A tleap script that builds the chain and sets N, CA, C and O, in Angstrom:
source leaprc.protein.ff14SB
mol = sequence {
  NASP ARG GLY MET ALA LEU ALA GLN GLN ASN
  PHE ALA PRO GLU ARG ILE ALA ARG ILE GLY
  ARG ARG TYR ALA GLU ALA LEU LYS ALA ARG
  GLY ASP TRP VAL GLY HIE CLEU
}
set mol.1.N position { -10.448 1.328 -9.907 }
set mol.1.CA position { -10.540 1.704 -11.189 }
set mol.1.C position { -9.203 1.695 -11.995 }
set mol.1.O position { -9.096 1.163 -13.100 }
set mol.2.N position { -8.214 2.321 -11.351 }
set mol.2.CA position { -6.936 2.388 -11.928 }
set mol.2.C position { -6.314 0.993 -12.389 }
set mol.2.O position { -5.810 0.773 -13.490 }
set mol.3.N position { -6.447 0.107 -11.344 }
set mol.3.CA position { -5.916 -1.247 -11.689 }
set mol.3.C position { -6.647 -2.031 -12.871 }
set mol.3.O position { -6.038 -2.773 -13.643 }
set mol.4.N position { -7.973 -1.795 -12.927 }
set mol.4.CA position { -8.659 -2.336 -14.056 }
set mol.4.C position { -8.157 -1.694 -15.409 }
set mol.4.O position { -7.848 -2.402 -16.368 }
set mol.5.N position { -8.099 -0.423 -15.433 }
set mol.5.CA position { -7.662 0.292 -16.592 }
set mol.5.C position { -6.275 -0.132 -16.978 }
set mol.5.O position { -5.974 -0.215 -18.168 }
set mol.6.N position { -5.423 -0.402 -16.028 }
set mol.6.CA position { -4.005 -0.759 -16.371 }
set mol.6.C position { -3.946 -2.114 -16.762 }
set mol.6.O position { -3.051 -2.447 -17.539 }
set mol.7.N position { -4.901 -3.102 -16.276 }
set mol.7.CA position { -4.904 -4.463 -16.748 }
set mol.7.C position { -5.600 -4.588 -18.200 }
set mol.7.O position { -5.279 -5.505 -18.957 }
set mol.8.N position { -6.512 -3.677 -18.532 }
set mol.8.CA position { -7.063 -3.592 -19.932 }
set mol.8.C position { -5.994 -3.243 -20.811 }
set mol.8.O position { -6.121 -3.660 -21.962 }
set mol.9.N position { -4.910 -2.539 -20.531 }
set mol.9.CA position { -3.932 -2.039 -21.383 }
set mol.9.C position { -2.717 -3.038 -21.278 }
set mol.9.O position { -1.604 -2.751 -21.719 }
set mol.10.N position { -2.992 -4.151 -20.702 }
set mol.10.CA position { -2.054 -5.243 -20.714 }
set mol.10.C position { -0.757 -4.945 -19.881 }
set mol.10.O position { 0.318 -5.420 -20.246 }
set mol.11.N position { -0.856 -4.173 -18.786 }
set mol.11.CA position { 0.186 -3.936 -17.948 }
set mol.11.C position { 0.572 -5.234 -17.084 }
set mol.11.O position { -0.325 -5.940 -16.623 }
set mol.12.N position { 1.794 -5.502 -16.896 }
set mol.12.CA position { 2.195 -6.690 -16.062 }
set mol.12.C position { 1.559 -6.546 -14.668 }
set mol.12.O position { 1.487 -5.461 -14.090 }
set mol.13.N position { 1.094 -7.725 -14.155 }
set mol.13.CA position { 0.434 -7.605 -12.694 }
set mol.13.C position { 1.529 -7.049 -11.790 }
set mol.13.O position { 1.127 -6.259 -10.935 }
set mol.14.N position { 2.749 -7.292 -11.812 }
set mol.14.CA position { 3.754 -6.624 -10.954 }
set mol.14.C position { 3.774 -5.226 -11.027 }
set mol.14.O position { 3.918 -4.524 -10.026 }
set mol.15.N position { 3.623 -4.744 -12.269 }
set mol.15.CA position { 3.720 -3.358 -12.491 }
set mol.15.C position { 2.374 -2.584 -11.937 }
set mol.15.O position { 2.399 -1.491 -11.371 }
set mol.16.N position { 1.402 -3.228 -12.161 }
set mol.16.CA position { 0.024 -2.685 -11.521 }
set mol.16.C position { 0.096 -2.590 -10.070 }
set mol.16.O position { -0.292 -1.595 -9.458 }
set mol.17.N position { 0.623 -3.684 -9.489 }
set mol.17.CA position { 0.773 -3.708 -7.966 }
set mol.17.C position { 1.696 -2.611 -7.449 }
set mol.17.O position { 1.513 -1.960 -6.420 }
set mol.18.N position { 2.756 -2.488 -8.335 }
set mol.18.CA position { 3.712 -1.336 -7.759 }
set mol.18.C position { 3.157 0.088 -7.930 }
set mol.18.O position { 3.373 0.973 -7.102 }
set mol.19.N position { 2.442 0.261 -9.032 }
set mol.19.CA position { 1.691 1.476 -9.223 }
set mol.19.C position { 0.659 1.735 -8.041 }
set mol.19.O position { 0.610 2.829 -7.479 }
set mol.20.N position { -0.135 0.702 -7.705 }
set mol.20.CA position { -1.058 0.751 -6.649 }
set mol.20.C position { -0.526 1.038 -5.354 }
set mol.20.O position { -1.086 1.784 -4.550 }
set mol.21.N position { 0.587 0.431 -5.147 }
set mol.21.CA position { 1.254 0.774 -3.858 }
set mol.21.C position { 1.811 2.309 -3.705 }
set mol.21.O position { 1.717 2.987 -2.683 }
set mol.22.N position { 2.355 2.670 -4.824 }
set mol.22.CA position { 2.766 4.083 -4.873 }
set mol.22.C position { 1.538 5.082 -4.784 }
set mol.22.O position { 1.649 6.107 -4.111 }
set mol.23.N position { 0.513 4.822 -5.377 }
set mol.23.CA position { -0.675 5.531 -5.192 }
set mol.23.C position { -1.192 5.654 -3.701 }
set mol.23.O position { -1.540 6.703 -3.160 }
set mol.24.N position { -1.180 4.377 -3.130 }
set mol.24.CA position { -1.716 4.360 -1.710 }
set mol.24.C position { -0.820 5.080 -0.827 }
set mol.24.O position { -1.312 5.712 0.108 }
set mol.25.N position { 0.493 5.063 -1.014 }
set mol.25.CA position { 1.464 5.611 -0.135 }
set mol.25.C position { 1.285 7.174 -0.201 }
set mol.25.O position { 1.342 7.875 0.809 }
set mol.26.N position { 1.065 7.662 -1.455 }
set mol.26.CA position { 0.843 9.091 -1.730 }
set mol.26.C position { -0.449 9.590 -1.007 }
set mol.26.O position { -0.476 10.699 -0.476 }
set mol.27.N position { -1.463 8.787 -1.002 }
set mol.27.CA position { -2.656 9.111 -0.382 }
set mol.27.C position { -2.455 9.210 1.146 }
set mol.27.O position { -2.900 10.179 1.761 }
set mol.28.N position { -1.789 8.213 1.759 }
set mol.28.CA position { -1.469 8.229 3.191 }
set mol.28.C position { -0.692 9.403 3.633 }
set mol.28.O position { -0.759 9.862 4.773 }
set mol.29.N position { 0.066 9.879 2.662 }
set mol.29.CA position { 1.011 11.089 3.069 }
set mol.29.C position { 0.179 12.399 3.008 }
set mol.29.O position { 0.644 13.416 3.522 }
set mol.30.N position { -0.993 12.412 2.420 }
set mol.30.CA position { -1.841 13.631 2.373 }
set mol.30.C position { -2.553 13.702 3.795 }
set mol.30.O position { -3.103 12.726 4.305 }
set mol.31.N position { -2.488 14.889 4.345 }
set mol.31.CA position { -3.316 15.048 5.637 }
set mol.31.C position { -4.797 15.001 5.574 }
set mol.31.O position { -5.475 14.667 6.546 }
set mol.32.N position { -5.312 15.350 4.385 }
set mol.32.CA position { -6.753 15.372 4.189 }
set mol.32.C position { -7.336 14.048 4.182 }
set mol.32.O position { -8.531 13.887 4.434 }
set mol.33.N position { -6.538 13.070 3.901 }
set mol.33.CA position { -7.061 11.551 3.655 }
set mol.33.C position { -6.881 10.758 4.886 }
set mol.33.O position { -7.321 9.609 4.935 }
set mol.34.N position { -6.178 11.365 6.021 }
set mol.34.CA position { -5.881 10.349 7.127 }
set mol.34.C position { -7.250 9.889 7.705 }
set mol.34.O position { -7.357 8.698 7.994 }
set mol.35.N position { -8.201 10.641 7.882 }
set mol.35.CA position { -9.400 10.169 8.524 }
set mol.35.C position { -10.213 9.140 7.621 }
set mol.35.O position { -11.189 8.541 8.072 }
set mol.36.N position { -9.784 8.980 6.406 }
set mol.36.CA position { -10.561 8.094 5.511 }
set mol.36.C position { -9.912 6.634 5.410 }
set mol.36.O position { -10.526 5.633 5.039 }
set mol.37.N position { -8.461 6.680 5.831 }
set mol.37.CA position { -7.690 5.366 5.651 }
set mol.37.C position { -7.654 4.600 6.821 }
set mol.37.O position { -7.069 3.517 6.831 }
savepdb mol mol.pdb
quit
């Protein structure tokens, strides 16, 4: 959902990818998400 929203706002694909990676890394760092990833 985030990626689509950013694409609709004309964010550059590289920027969307960077934001997505940061978000994924933040989720991996949270202990409560470990079982879901």
